[in-house]
C-alpha positions as CSV (number, residue, x, y, z in Angstrom):
1,M,84.5,203.3,101.7
2,L,85.6,204.3,98.2
3,T,83.9,202.5,95.3
4,I,85.9,202.3,92.1
5,A,85.3,201.1,88.5
6,L,88.3,199.5,86.9
7,T,88.6,198.0,83.4
8,D,92.2,196.9,83.5
9,S,91.5,193.2,84.0
10,P,95.0,192.1,85.3
11,L,94.6,194.5,88.2
12,I,91.0,193.5,89.1
13,P,91.9,190.5,91.4
14,G,94.3,192.6,93.4
15,A,91.7,195.4,93.7
16,E,89.1,192.9,94.8
17,A,91.4,191.7,97.6
18,L,91.4,195.3,99.1
19,E,87.7,195.4,100.0
20,G,88.5,195.2,103.7
21,H,90.7,198.2,103.3
22,G,88.2,200.8,102.2
23,I,88.2,200.1,98.5
24,R,85.4,198.2,96.7
25,L,84.9,197.5,93.0
26,A,81.6,198.5,91.4
27,A,80.0,198.9,88.1
28,A,80.9,202.2,86.3
29,E,77.5,203.8,86.9
30,A,77.6,203.0,90.7
31,A,81.3,203.9,91.3
32,D,82.5,207.0,93.1
33,I,85.6,207.1,90.8
34,R,86.0,205.5,87.4
35,I,89.7,204.7,86.9
36,V,91.7,204.3,83.7
37,T,95.2,203.1,83.7
38,E,98.3,203.8,81.7
39,K,101.9,202.4,81.7
40,R,104.7,204.8,82.1
41,E,108.5,204.4,82.0
42,K,109.1,205.2,85.7
43,G,107.2,206.1,88.8
44,L,103.6,206.9,89.5
45,Q,101.2,209.6,88.4
46,V,97.6,210.1,89.7
47,I,95.3,212.6,88.1
48,W,91.7,212.8,89.5
49,K,88.9,215.2,89.0
50,G,85.3,214.5,89.9
51,Q,84.4,210.9,89.0
52,E,87.3,210.3,86.6
53,A,90.8,209.3,87.5
54,Q,93.9,208.2,85.7
55,I,96.6,206.2,87.4
56,A,99.8,205.8,85.3
57,F,102.5,203.5,86.7
58,S,105.6,201.6,85.8
59,R,105.2,198.7,88.3
60,R,102.0,197.0,89.4
61,V,102.5,197.8,93.1
62,E,102.6,201.5,92.2
63,F,99.0,201.2,90.9
64,F,97.9,200.0,94.3
65,R,99.8,202.8,96.0
66,G,97.9,205.1,93.6
67,L,94.6,203.6,94.9
68,S,95.7,204.5,98.5
69,L,96.4,208.1,97.4
70,L,92.9,208.3,96.0
71,L,91.4,206.7,99.2
72,E,93.3,209.1,101.4
73,A,92.1,212.2,99.5
74,W,88.5,210.8,99.3
75,E,88.4,210.3,103.1
76,Q,89.7,213.9,103.6
77,G,86.7,215.2,101.6
78,K,88.7,216.1,98.5
79,R,87.3,215.5,95.0
80,A,90.5,216.2,93.0
81,L,94.1,215.1,93.1
82,E,97.2,215.5,91.0
83,C,100.6,214.0,92.0
84,V,103.7,212.4,90.6
85,E,106.0,210.2,92.6
86,Q,109.3,208.6,91.7
87,P,110.5,206.0,94.1
88,A,114.1,206.6,95.1
89,F,114.7,202.9,96.0
90,R,114.6,200.3,93.3
91,F,113.5,197.7,95.8
92,N,111.9,198.6,99.1
93,G,110.3,196.1,101.5
94,Y,110.0,194.2,104.8
95,M,111.6,191.1,106.3
96,M,109.1,189.2,108.4
97,D,110.6,186.8,111.0
98,C,108.8,183.5,110.8
99,S,111.4,181.5,112.7
100,R,111.2,182.6,116.4
101,N,108.1,180.5,117.3
102,A,105.5,182.7,115.7
103,V,104.8,181.5,112.1
104,P,102.2,183.8,110.6
105,T,99.3,182.1,108.9
106,V,98.8,182.4,105.2
107,E,95.9,184.8,105.8
108,T,98.1,187.0,108.0
109,V,100.8,187.2,105.4
110,K,98.2,188.1,102.8
111,E,96.9,190.9,105.1
112,M,100.5,192.2,105.4
113,V,100.8,192.1,101.6
114,R,97.6,194.1,101.2
115,M,98.9,196.9,103.3
116,M,102.4,196.8,101.8
117,A,100.8,197.1,98.3
118,L,98.8,200.1,99.4
119,M,102.0,201.7,100.8
120,G,103.9,200.9,97.6
121,L,106.4,198.5,99.2
122,D,107.4,195.9,96.6
123,F,108.9,192.9,98.3
124,L,108.4,190.8,101.4
125,Q,111.1,188.5,102.7
126,L,109.8,185.6,104.8
127,Y,112.7,184.8,107.2
128,T,112.4,181.0,107.4
129,E,115.3,179.2,109.1
130,D,113.6,175.8,109.1
131,V,109.9,176.6,109.0
132,Y,109.3,175.2,105.5
133,E,109.0,171.6,104.5
134,L,111.8,169.8,102.6
135,E,111.3,166.6,100.7
136,G,113.0,163.7,102.4
137,E,113.8,165.8,105.6
138,P,111.0,165.0,108.1
139,Y,112.8,166.6,111.0
140,F,113.4,169.9,109.2
141,G,111.0,172.3,110.9
142,Y,109.4,169.4,112.7
143,M,106.6,170.6,115.1
144,R,107.5,174.2,114.3
145,G,104.5,175.2,112.0
146,R,106.5,174.9,108.8
147,Y,105.0,176.2,105.6
148,T,103.9,173.6,103.1
149,E,104.7,174.0,99.4
150,A,101.1,174.7,98.8
151,E,101.0,177.5,101.3
152,L,104.1,179.2,99.9
153,R,102.6,179.0,96.4
154,E,99.3,180.4,97.6
155,I,101.2,183.3,99.3
156,D,103.2,183.9,96.1
157,D,100.2,183.9,93.8
158,F,98.3,186.3,96.0
159,A,101.2,188.7,96.4
160,T,101.9,188.7,92.6
161,G,98.4,190.0,92.0
162,L,99.3,193.0,94.1
163,G,102.7,193.6,92.7
164,V,104.6,192.4,95.8
165,E,107.5,190.0,95.3
166,I,107.9,187.2,97.9
167,V,111.6,186.8,98.3
168,P,112.9,183.7,100.1
169,C,115.0,184.5,103.1
170,I,116.8,181.4,104.5
171,Q,119.9,180.4,106.4
172,T,122.7,178.4,104.7
173,L,125.4,178.6,107.5
174,A,124.4,179.7,111.0
175,H,121.2,180.3,112.9
176,L,120.1,176.7,112.4
177,A,119.9,175.6,116.0
178,T,116.4,174.3,115.7
179,T,117.4,172.1,112.8
180,L,120.8,171.0,114.1
181,R,119.3,169.9,117.4
182,W,118.1,166.7,115.8
183,P,120.5,163.6,115.8
184,C,120.0,163.1,112.1
185,Y,121.9,166.3,111.4
186,S,124.7,165.8,113.9
187,G,127.2,165.0,111.2
188,M,126.9,168.5,109.6
189,V,127.4,170.5,112.8
190,D,130.5,172.6,113.2
191,C,129.6,174.1,116.6
192,R,126.5,175.6,118.2
193,D,124.1,176.6,115.4
194,I,126.6,176.6,112.6
195,M,126.8,174.0,109.8
196,M,130.0,172.3,108.9
197,A,131.6,174.1,105.9
198,G,133.3,172.0,103.3
199,E,131.1,168.9,103.8
200,D,129.2,167.4,100.9
201,S,126.2,166.7,103.3
202,T,126.0,170.4,104.1
203,Y,125.8,171.4,100.5
204,A,123.3,168.6,99.7
205,L,121.0,170.1,102.3
206,V,121.6,173.7,101.1
207,E,120.7,172.6,97.6
208,K,117.5,171.1,98.8
209,M,116.7,174.4,100.5
210,V,117.4,176.5,97.4
211,A,115.7,174.1,95.0
212,H,112.6,174.1,97.2
213,M,112.3,177.9,97.1
214,A,113.0,178.0,93.4
215,R,110.1,175.6,93.0
216,C,107.6,177.4,95.3
217,L,108.3,181.1,94.6
218,R,108.6,183.1,91.4
219,S,111.3,185.4,92.6
220,R,114.8,184.8,91.4
221,R,116.3,186.8,94.3
222,I,117.1,185.0,97.5
223,N,118.6,185.9,100.8
224,I,120.9,183.1,101.9
225,G,121.6,184.5,105.4
226,M,125.2,183.7,106.7
227,D,125.1,186.3,109.4
228,E,126.6,186.0,112.9
229,A,128.6,182.8,112.2
230,Y,131.3,184.0,114.6
231,M,132.4,180.5,115.7
232,I,132.9,179.2,112.1
233,G,135.7,176.7,111.9
234,L,136.2,176.5,115.7
235,G,134.3,173.2,116.4
236,K,134.4,169.9,114.5
237,Y,135.8,171.7,111.5
238,R,139.0,172.5,113.4
239,E,139.2,168.9,114.7
240,K,139.0,167.7,111.1
241,H,141.0,170.3,109.2
242,G,143.1,172.1,111.8
243,I,143.2,175.8,112.4
244,R,142.5,177.8,109.3
245,P,141.7,181.5,108.8
246,A,138.0,182.1,109.3
247,A,137.9,184.3,106.2
248,D,139.2,181.5,104.0
249,I,136.5,179.1,105.4
250,M,133.8,181.6,105.0
251,L,134.7,182.7,101.5
252,E,135.0,179.0,100.3
253,H,131.5,178.4,101.7
254,V,130.1,181.5,100.1
255,E,131.4,180.3,96.7
256,R,130.0,176.8,97.1
257,V,126.6,178.2,98.0
258,M,126.9,180.7,95.2
259,D,127.4,177.9,92.7
260,I,124.1,176.3,93.9
261,C,122.3,179.6,93.5
262,R,123.6,180.0,90.0
263,K,122.3,176.5,89.2
264,Y,118.8,177.6,90.0
265,G,119.0,181.0,88.3
266,Y,119.2,183.0,91.6
267,A,120.7,186.4,92.2
268,P,121.5,185.9,95.9
269,M,122.0,188.4,98.7
270,M,123.6,187.8,102.1
271,W,124.1,189.7,105.4
272,S,127.5,191.4,105.1
273,D,128.5,191.4,108.8
274,M,130.8,188.4,108.7
275,F,133.2,190.0,106.3
276,F,133.5,193.0,108.6
277,H,133.7,190.8,111.7
278,M,136.6,188.8,110.3
279,A,138.5,191.9,109.2
280,A,137.7,194.4,112.0
281,G,135.6,192.7,114.7
282,G,132.4,194.2,113.4
283,Y,131.0,197.0,111.3
284,T,133.4,199.9,111.5
285,G,133.6,203.5,110.5
286,E,137.3,203.3,109.7
287,E,137.8,203.7,106.0
288,N,139.2,200.8,104.0
289,A,138.7,198.4,106.9
290,I,138.3,195.3,104.7
291,P,141.5,193.8,103.1
292,Q,141.5,194.0,99.3
293,E,142.0,190.3,99.0
294,V,138.7,189.7,100.8
295,I,136.9,192.2,98.6
296,D,138.2,190.6,95.5
297,R,137.1,187.1,96.6
298,V,133.4,187.9,97.2
299,P,131.4,186.8,94.1
300,P,130.4,190.0,92.4
301,E,126.8,188.8,91.8
302,M,126.2,188.7,95.5
303,T,124.2,191.6,97.0
304,L,125.7,192.6,100.4
305,I,123.1,193.6,103.0
306,Y,124.4,196.1,105.5
307,W,122.2,195.7,108.6
308,D,122.2,198.3,111.3
309,Y,119.4,198.9,113.9
310,Y,120.8,201.0,116.6
311,S,122.5,204.3,115.6
312,N,121.0,207.7,115.1
313,D,124.4,209.1,113.9
314,A,124.3,210.1,110.2
315,E,128.1,210.0,110.0
316,H,128.1,206.5,111.4
317,Y,126.0,205.3,108.5
318,R,127.9,207.3,106.0
319,R,131.2,205.7,106.8
320,I,130.0,202.1,106.9
321,L,128.1,202.6,103.6
322,Y,131.3,203.9,102.1
323,N,133.1,200.7,103.2
324,H,130.4,198.6,101.6
325,L,130.7,200.5,98.4
326,Q,134.4,199.5,98.1
327,F,133.2,195.9,97.3
328,H,132.5,195.0,93.7
329,N,128.9,194.1,94.7
330,P,125.4,195.6,94.9
331,V,124.7,196.9,98.3
332,A,121.4,196.9,100.2
333,F,120.5,198.3,103.6
334,A,118.4,196.6,106.3
335,G,117.1,198.7,109.2
336,A,114.9,198.4,112.2
337,A,111.2,197.8,112.9
338,W,112.0,197.2,116.6
339,K,109.7,194.4,117.7
340,W,112.3,192.1,119.2
341,N,112.9,193.5,122.7
342,G,110.2,191.5,124.3
343,T,106.4,192.0,124.7
344,L,106.1,195.4,123.0
345,P,107.7,197.5,120.2
346,E,110.0,200.5,120.1
347,I,108.2,202.5,117.4
348,R,109.4,206.0,118.2
349,Y,113.1,205.0,118.1
350,S,112.5,202.9,115.0
351,L,111.1,206.0,113.2
352,K,114.0,208.1,114.5
353,V,116.8,205.8,113.2
354,T,114.9,205.1,110.0
355,R,114.8,208.8,109.1
356,T,118.6,209.0,109.7
357,A,119.6,205.7,108.0
358,L,117.4,206.0,104.9
359,G,118.5,209.6,104.5
360,E,122.1,208.4,104.2
361,C,121.0,205.6,101.9
362,L,119.3,208.2,99.6
363,D,122.5,210.2,99.5
364,A,124.7,207.2,98.8
365,G,122.5,206.0,96.0
366,I,121.6,202.6,97.7
367,G,119.1,200.9,95.5
368,E,117.5,198.4,97.9
369,V,116.3,198.8,101.5
370,M,114.2,196.9,103.9
371,A,112.9,197.1,107.4
372,T,113.4,194.0,109.5
373,G,111.0,192.7,112.1
374,W,112.8,190.1,114.2
375,G,111.1,188.1,117.0
376,D,113.9,187.3,119.4
377,N,113.2,185.1,122.4
378,G,109.8,183.9,121.4
379,A,108.3,186.5,119.1
380,E,106.0,187.9,121.9
381,C,105.4,191.3,120.3
382,P,102.4,191.1,117.9
383,L,103.3,191.3,114.2
384,F,101.3,194.4,113.1
385,A,102.7,196.6,116.0
386,V,105.4,198.0,113.7
387,L,103.2,199.2,110.8
388,P,104.2,202.9,111.3
389,V,107.8,201.9,110.4
390,L,106.8,200.2,107.2
391,Q,104.8,203.3,106.2
392,L,107.9,205.5,106.8
393,Y,110.0,203.2,104.6
394,A,107.4,203.7,101.8
395,E,107.0,207.4,102.2
396,M,110.8,208.1,102.3
397,S,111.2,206.3,99.0
398,Y,108.3,208.1,97.2
399,R,108.6,211.5,99.0
400,G,112.1,211.8,100.3
401,R,113.6,213.0,103.6
402,G,110.9,215.5,104.7
403,V,108.1,213.1,105.8
404,E,106.7,214.5,109.1
405,D,104.5,212.7,111.5
406,A,101.3,214.4,110.3
407,E,101.9,213.2,106.7
408,L,102.9,209.8,108.0
409,S,99.7,209.6,110.1
410,S,97.5,210.4,107.1
411,R,99.2,207.9,104.9
412,M,99.1,205.2,107.5
413,K,95.4,205.7,108.1
414,A,94.7,205.3,104.4
415,C,97.0,202.2,104.0
416,T,96.4,200.3,107.2
417,G,93.3,201.8,108.9
418,G,95.5,202.4,112.0
419,V,95.9,205.6,114.0
420,L,99.6,206.5,114.3
421,Q,99.3,208.3,117.7
422,D,97.6,205.2,119.1
423,F,100.4,202.9,117.8
424,L,102.9,205.1,119.5
425,L,101.2,204.3,122.8
426,L,102.6,200.8,122.5
427,D,106.0,202.2,123.4
428,K,104.8,203.7,126.7
429,P,104.8,200.6,129.0
430,N,108.6,200.4,128.5
431,R,109.1,204.2,129.1
432,T,108.4,204.4,132.8
433,T,110.7,207.4,133.5
434,E,111.0,210.8,131.8
435,N,114.7,210.8,131.2
436,Q,115.0,207.2,130.1
437,P,117.8,206.3,127.6
438,A,116.7,206.0,124.0
439,I,116.4,202.2,123.5
440,G,117.2,198.9,125.1
441,L,115.0,198.9,128.2
442,N,112.1,196.5,128.5
443,P,110.4,196.5,132.0
444,S,107.2,195.2,130.4
445,K,108.9,191.9,129.9
446,Y,111.1,191.3,132.9
447,L,108.6,192.6,135.4
448,L,106.0,190.2,133.8
449,Y,108.1,187.1,134.1
450,Q,110.3,187.7,137.2
451,D,109.6,185.6,140.2
452,V,107.2,186.9,142.9
453,L,109.3,185.6,145.8
454,Q,112.8,185.7,144.3
455,G,112.5,188.8,142.1
456,L,115.7,189.4,140.2
457,F,114.4,192.8,139.1
458,D,112.8,194.0,142.3
459,R,115.4,196.8,142.5
460,H,114.2,198.0,139.0
461,A,110.7,199.1,140.1
462,D,109.4,201.6,142.6
463,A,106.1,203.0,144.0
464,T,105.5,205.0,140.8
465,F,105.1,201.9,138.7
466,P,101.6,200.6,139.7
467,P,99.8,203.9,138.9
468,F,102.0,204.3,135.8
469,F,100.9,200.9,134.4
470,A,97.3,201.5,135.4
471,G,97.4,204.6,133.2
472,C,98.9,202.7,130.3
473,A,96.2,200.1,130.6
474,A,93.5,202.7,130.4
475,E,95.0,204.5,127.4
476,L,95.6,201.2,125.5
477,A,92.1,200.0,126.1
478,A,90.8,203.3,124.7
479,A,93.0,202.8,121.7
480,A,91.5,199.4,121.1
481,E,88.1,201.1,120.8
482,R,89.5,203.6,118.2
483,N,91.3,200.9,116.2
484,P,88.8,198.1,115.6
485,R,91.0,196.3,113.1
486,Y,93.8,196.2,115.7
487,A,91.6,195.6,118.8
488,R,93.4,192.3,119.6
489,L,96.8,194.1,119.5
490,F,95.7,196.9,121.9
491,S,93.7,194.6,124.1
492,Y,96.8,192.4,124.5
493,A,98.9,195.4,125.5
494,A,96.2,196.7,127.9
495,A,95.9,193.3,129.6
496,L,99.7,193.2,130.0
497,C,99.7,196.5,131.7
498,R,96.9,195.4,134.1
499,V,99.1,192.6,135.2
500,L,102.0,194.9,135.7
501,E,99.9,197.3,137.8
502,L,99.7,194.5,140.4
503,K,102.9,192.7,139.8
504,A,105.6,195.3,139.3
505,T,106.2,195.9,143.0
506,V,104.5,193.0,144.7
507,G,107.8,191.3,145.4
508,T,109.2,194.4,147.0
509,E,106.1,194.9,149.1
510,L,106.2,191.3,150.3
511,T,109.9,191.6,151.2
512,E,109.5,194.9,153.0
513,A,106.4,193.7,155.0
514,Y,108.2,190.5,156.0
515,R,111.4,192.3,157.1
516,R,109.6,194.8,159.2
517,G,107.3,192.1,160.7
518,D,104.1,193.6,159.4
519,R,101.9,190.5,159.5
520,E,98.8,192.4,158.6
521,A,100.3,193.7,155.4
522,L,101.6,190.2,154.5
523,R,98.1,188.8,155.1
524,R,96.6,191.4,152.9
525,L,99.1,190.7,150.1
526,A,98.5,187.0,150.4
527,E,94.7,187.1,150.5
528,E,93.9,190.0,148.2
529,R,96.8,191.1,146.0
530,L,98.2,187.7,145.0
531,P,94.7,186.1,144.1
532,A,93.9,189.3,142.1
533,L,97.2,189.1,140.3
534,G,96.6,185.4,139.4
535,E,93.3,186.4,137.8
536,R,94.9,189.2,135.8
537,V,97.6,186.9,134.5
538,A,94.9,184.5,133.4
539,E,93.1,187.4,131.6
540,F,96.4,188.3,130.0
541,Q,97.0,184.8,128.9
542,E,93.6,184.8,127.2
543,A,94.3,188.1,125.5
544,F,97.7,186.8,124.4
545,Y,96.0,183.6,123.0
546,Q,93.6,185.8,121.0
547,S,96.4,187.9,119.6
548,W,98.7,185.0,118.8
549,M,96.0,182.8,117.2
550,G,94.7,185.7,115.3
551,E,98.0,186.1,113.5
552,N,100.0,182.9,113.8
553,K,99.9,179.1,113.5
554,P,99.4,177.5,117.0
555,F,103.0,176.2,117.1
556,G,105.1,178.2,119.5
557,F,102.3,179.3,121.7
558,E,103.2,176.4,124.0
559,I,106.2,178.5,125.1
560,I,103.9,181.3,126.1
561,D,101.7,178.9,128.1
562,I,104.8,177.5,129.8
563,R,106.0,181.0,130.7
564,L,102.7,182.4,131.9
565,G,101.8,179.1,133.5
566,G,105.1,179.5,135.5
567,V,104.1,183.0,136.6
568,M,100.7,181.7,137.8
569,G,102.3,178.7,139.5
570,R,104.7,180.9,141.4
571,V,101.9,183.3,142.4
572,R,100.1,180.3,144.0
573,T,103.3,179.1,145.7
574,A,103.9,182.6,147.0
575,R,100.5,182.7,148.5
576,R,100.9,179.3,150.0
577,R,104.3,180.1,151.6
578,V,103.2,183.4,153.0
579,T,100.1,181.9,154.5
580,D,102.0,179.0,155.9
581,Y,104.4,181.5,157.6
582,L,101.5,183.5,159.0
583,D,99.8,180.4,160.3
584,G,102.9,179.1,162.0
585,R,103.7,176.2,159.7
586,L,106.9,177.9,158.6
587,D,109.4,179.7,160.8
588,R,110.8,181.9,158.1
589,L,110.6,182.8,154.4
590,E,114.2,182.4,153.2
591,E,113.4,183.8,149.8
592,L,112.5,187.2,151.3
593,E,115.6,187.3,153.5
594,Q,117.9,187.3,150.5
595,P,119.4,190.7,149.5
596,R,117.9,192.3,146.4
597,L,120.6,193.3,143.9
598,F,120.4,195.3,140.7
599,F,120.1,192.7,137.9
600,D,122.8,194.5,135.8
601,G,125.1,195.1,138.8
602,Q,125.1,198.9,138.2
603,E,124.7,200.6,141.6
604,D,125.6,204.0,140.2
605,R,122.8,204.3,137.6
606,K,121.1,206.9,135.6
607,D,117.8,205.1,135.3
608,I,115.9,202.5,137.4
609,N,115.1,200.4,134.3
610,T,117.3,197.9,132.7
611,F,117.2,195.3,129.9
612,C,116.9,191.5,129.6
613,N,115.1,189.7,126.8
614,D,116.0,186.1,127.8
615,W,113.1,184.5,129.7
616,S,115.3,181.9,131.3
617,Q,117.5,184.6,132.9
618,I,114.5,186.7,133.9
619,A,112.5,183.9,135.6
620,T,115.2,182.4,137.8
621,A,118.9,182.4,138.9
622,S,118.7,178.6,138.9
623,V,119.3,176.3,135.9
624,I,116.4,175.8,133.4
């Protein structure tokens, strides 16, 4: 704990909010360090010797980064520090997905803001498709844990004290399936999750969205979404207006929404992929891939966000950034804090692609970057699992390309209290083989949810898996002891691995025992393994409950209950059917007579693992 004395009154509320993060305000005579502040034109300067320190900063968030630099040095036993940092990125932050069932509580958002401020990250986008209330729209975000106006104001007030801008991040075209499902919105559906362009009712709803955010949040920057609307104009729009070029429909819609943003004083940004999709089928490294007439029709005030989560090829980023810079628009970059592949993150790969992508952004002079933390298919991965990625975003802005793991680890400990090497253990349950491909494999999810008797992924596990997961469970449980602030996170991951230790190969063992007529092995599996597995699933459900409720509103956890309840139900059914077969009440077990195929159909494979992040496809080959 570092005690500080501070006389700059506008900064005191923010400093008081950091007491749980190793910094406490005290009277001057009782403080470890007495801090004076000074404004400077650009960047951050910290000069500390003995009990006196000066923090000079151009933006409020830089002051709080300065505090974390003092805390880091203090905890290392130092009693002096002098450093100057100039952030390379004008805006640098995080996009938090609040729309895939997990809606972080106000306190959780505040906790993220505290750590972001200590890192020096200056904005947080709350990705809210429909999880905010709209006046006169009772079905908008209904039963989804939507934020009230008071909650958004509370978040905004708190973040402002720490110099972090809360930027609204909404959808104004696609990704609105949870809204458009309700009959009252049927008239504004084009197809799937896409709103009907050109309809007055569509723009009336969009204006309500924009006006609401303008009323709740101070920021006059807004992310209006519009990504992945690949089917635009191909549903009811085509029935009404006939076949029209997608680019024309899209650009007309962009201009209508732009007019609304201008009305409320907003400088909007949008994901840029649709322009590239319409011109070239997606982001492309071919120079001059976008027709000039499209470039000229995009409103010049619109910031275009180039999002890319996958590549580690510097030239790939260089070419696509070049194409973005041909527009008459500001360009931002959004990269990956990989937490959307299922139950656990991909931290090592996130760090790897971040170093490459942000390096190219530095060279290209990109002014705004952000990490994105999506929550595809139920937001099962805990929110704070990707803190190392956010730390790297901060350090590469303030310190440049050469941020090594040792430096990142030290900074992360000061800003979050977490141990980097322990967070890297969260990757391990998805890395079951030594020569596994870089990303895109998630055995920790599909082996959890696949059926015990009809395992669609039985070919994707072998006898090495049970001891492997047992080892992961032990390491993660130890990490929970070393990281008390994140004990729920590591306990959740350890409990998951304890389930997988018993479940990964139980389907294969049942099948093999049945086919060779080994009734003793079947009896042992039915009377020992399956009951023990049921107990571990129940323990994991409790750990999951503690993790979820410690971060999120309760809405959305019903999906986890349904999924894990299904696992436990099928374990009970498996035990019943095997017992009935052994006791002569069944002549055969048809499920175990079916051939086991590779889920991905690849007989000639380099790795036993595969990828599927859709629970409905993992759990059954039948219709859900």
